[in-house]
N, C-alpha and C positions, 0 to 999 in steps of 0.2 A: 125467469128474467128478473134481475134485481130492479127495485123500484126506480132508481135513477135512470136505468136504461129504458124502462117503460115510458118515463117522462120525456126522455130524449126522443124516442120514436114518435110519441104524441106530438111533441114540438115540431118534428120534421114533417109529419103528415098535416098538421094544422097550418103550417106555413108553406106547404106545397113546395118543399125543396128536396132535391135529390140527396142521396148519401154523399155524393161528391161535394155538393155545395155545403152540406153540414160539416164535412171533413175540413173544408177550407175555413169555415167560421171558427172551428176549434183548433186550427193549425196542426192537424194530424193527417195522416195518409188515409185515402179512401178505404184501403184494406183494413185499417184499424177500426174505423166506424163499422164496416161490414162485419168484422169479427165480434164487436160488441153486440150488435143488433141480432146476430145469429147465435149468441151465447157461447162463442168459442173463446172469448177473452173478456176481461174486465178492465175498465179504466183504472189507471193508477191514481194515487192521491192528487197529484197536480191536475191530471185530466179531469177527475171528478170535480175538483174545484171550478175549473173552467166550464164544465157542463152545467153545474149548478148556477154559475154566474150568468150564463146564456139563458137558461130557463127562467131564472128569477127576473132578469132584465126584461124579458118579453112579457112576463106576467104583470109587471108594474105598469106597462103601457096602457 
């Protein structure tokens, strides 16, 4: 599992949100998040940018 995906899963677990809620925050489909977390797909460049933005925003709080 790539590092960004590990961070995303950690973010999800720490914030007690479902994959569906995470998908909403990132403006992607639930199935997209599910495939990332199960290692069946990788986020593209734009998606990676938004994942990093979400993770960094939370870390600064």
